VEXDREN-2710 file (C-alpha; in Angstrom, 1 decimal):
% VEXDREN-2710
k/r/px/py/pz
1/MET/-3.5/-53.1/-16.7
2/GLU/-7.1/-52.3/-15.8
3/SER/-9.1/-54.0/-13.0
4/ALA/-12.7/-54.6/-12.1
5/GLU/-14.7/-56.4/-9.6
6/ILE/-18.0/-57.5/-10.1
7/ARG/-20.2/-58.8/-7.1
8/LEU/-22.4/-61.6/-8.0
9/ARG/-25.4/-63.3/-6.2
10/THR/-25.7/-67.3/-7.7
11/GLY/-28.1/-68.6/-5.1
12/ARG/-29.7/-71.5/-6.3
13/ARG/-28.8/-70.6/-10.0
14/TRP/-25.9/-73.0/-10.2
15/ALA/-25.0/-71.9/-13.8
16/LEU/-24.9/-68.0/-14.2
17/ASP/-24.4/-66.1/-17.4
18/VAL/-21.8/-63.4/-16.8
19/THR/-21.2/-62.6/-20.6
20/GLY/-22.7/-59.5/-20.5
21/GLU/-20.8/-58.1/-17.5
22/VAL/-17.5/-59.3/-19.1
23/ALA/-18.2/-57.7/-22.6
24/ALA/-19.2/-54.2/-20.9
25/PHE/-15.7/-54.6/-18.8
26/ALA/-13.8/-55.1/-22.4
27/ALA/-15.8/-52.7/-24.2
28/GLY/-13.8/-49.9/-25.7
29/LYS/-10.5/-51.1/-24.7
30/GLY/-9.0/-52.1/-27.9
31/GLY/-7.2/-55.7/-28.3
32/GLY/-5.7/-57.5/-25.6
33/LEU/-6.5/-60.2/-23.1
34/CYS/-9.2/-60.4/-20.5
35/HIS/-8.2/-62.5/-17.3
36/LEU/-11.4/-63.5/-15.3
37/PHE/-10.8/-65.3/-11.5
38/LEU/-13.3/-66.5/-9.0
39/PRO/-11.6/-66.3/-5.7
40/HIS/-13.5/-69.1/-4.4
41/ALA/-13.0/-72.6/-3.3
42/THR/-16.2/-73.9/-4.7
43/ALA/-17.1/-72.0/-8.1
44/GLY/-15.6/-72.1/-11.5
45/LEU/-16.0/-70.4/-15.0
46/ALA/-16.9/-72.1/-18.2
47/LEU/-17.5/-71.3/-21.8
48/MET/-20.6/-73.3/-22.9
49/GLU/-23.7/-73.0/-24.7
50/LEU/-26.9/-71.8/-22.5
51/GLY/-30.4/-72.5/-23.1
52/SER/-30.2/-76.0/-25.1
53/GLY/-30.3/-78.3/-22.2
54/SER/-26.5/-78.0/-21.6
55/GLU/-26.8/-76.3/-18.2
56/GLU/-28.8/-79.7/-17.2
57/ASP/-26.6/-82.1/-18.8
58/LEU/-23.6/-80.3/-16.9
59/LEU/-25.4/-80.7/-13.7
60/ASP/-26.2/-84.4/-14.5
61/ALA/-22.5/-85.1/-15.2
62/VAL/-21.3/-83.4/-11.9
63/GLU/-23.9/-85.2/-10.0
64/ALA/-22.7/-88.5/-11.9
65/MET/-18.8/-87.7/-11.2
66/LEU/-19.4/-86.1/-7.9
67/PRO/-22.8/-87.3/-6.0
68/ARG/-24.1/-84.5/-3.5
69/ASP/-23.8/-87.0/-0.4
70/ARG/-21.9/-87.5/2.8
71/ARG/-19.0/-89.7/1.1
72/TYR/-16.7/-86.6/1.5
73/ARG/-14.3/-86.0/4.1
74/HIS/-14.7/-82.3/3.9
75/ALA/-17.9/-82.4/5.7
76/HIS/-18.9/-79.3/7.0
77/GLY/-22.0/-77.3/5.6
78/SER/-24.9/-78.9/3.7
79/PRO/-24.9/-82.6/2.9
80/GLY/-22.4/-83.1/-0.1
81/HIS/-20.7/-79.8/0.5
82/GLY/-17.6/-81.8/0.4
83/ARG/-18.0/-82.2/-3.4
84/ASP/-18.4/-78.6/-4.1
85/HIS/-14.7/-78.0/-2.8
86/LEU/-13.5/-80.7/-5.5
87/LEU/-15.6/-78.9/-8.5
88/PRO/-12.5/-76.2/-9.1
89/ALA/-10.6/-79.1/-9.8
90/PHE/-12.7/-79.7/-12.8
91/VAL/-14.3/-76.6/-13.8
92/SER/-11.5/-73.7/-13.5
93/PRO/-11.7/-70.9/-11.3
94/SER/-10.2/-68.6/-14.4
95/LEU/-10.3/-67.9/-17.8
96/VAL/-8.3/-65.9/-20.4
97/LEU/-10.2/-64.6/-23.2
98/ALA/-9.1/-62.5/-26.4
99/VAL/-10.4/-59.1/-27.0
100/GLU/-10.5/-57.5/-30.5
101/SER/-11.4/-54.0/-31.3
102/GLY/-12.9/-53.7/-27.7
103/GLU/-15.1/-56.7/-28.2
104/VAL/-14.5/-60.3/-26.1
105/VAL/-13.9/-63.0/-28.8
106/LEU/-16.3/-65.8/-28.5
107/GLY/-17.7/-68.7/-30.6
108/THR/-21.4/-68.2/-31.8
109/TRP/-23.0/-70.4/-29.0
110/GLN/-20.3/-69.5/-26.4
111/ARG/-21.2/-67.6/-23.1
112/VAL/-19.2/-67.1/-20.0
113/VAL/-20.6/-68.9/-17.2
114/VAL/-20.0/-68.8/-13.2
115/ILE/-20.6/-72.5/-12.5
116/ASP/-21.4/-72.5/-8.7
117/PRO/-23.2/-75.5/-6.9
118/ASN/-22.4/-74.3/-3.5
119/VAL/-25.9/-73.4/-1.9
120/ASP/-24.1/-72.4/1.5
121/ASN/-22.5/-69.4/0.1
122/PRO/-24.5/-67.6/-2.7
123/ASP/-22.1/-64.4/-2.7
124/ARG/-19.5/-64.4/-5.3
125/ARG/-16.9/-62.2/-6.6
126/LEU/-15.7/-62.1/-10.3
127/LEU/-12.0/-60.3/-10.4
128/LEU/-11.6/-59.1/-14.1
129/ARG/-8.2/-57.8/-15.5
130/PHE/-7.7/-56.3/-19.0
131/LEU/-4.0/-56.5/-20.4
132/PRO/-3.6/-54.6/-23.6
133/ALA/-1.9/-55.8/-26.6
134/GLY/1.8/-54.8/-26.7
END
């Protein structure tokens, strides 16, 4: 199994495209599985289309479901930070992607995206593991 770690800075960008980094990690490795994991309590990974308004639609949906206000018991950090800690229950911090002939298998419009609404901590780590086919 091969491993890598990518350091990310999300800042105010709550939807960060990491498809290129994942593709570079898988390049030339043949067939197998690529496991991605964000070891953070307030961020997740999604497969989604970007650039078509989808980012804003997802943010609107998250805001409707989990408003950024002071209703949360988990109350440290910026106002509404407790909602950030609920996000990984809906947007998983891990993904497993198929790799064929050294290329990540994705649909036409799919991108690998870090979803991170937490403005209190912009520094993130993305752990990647490649498990070759048997």
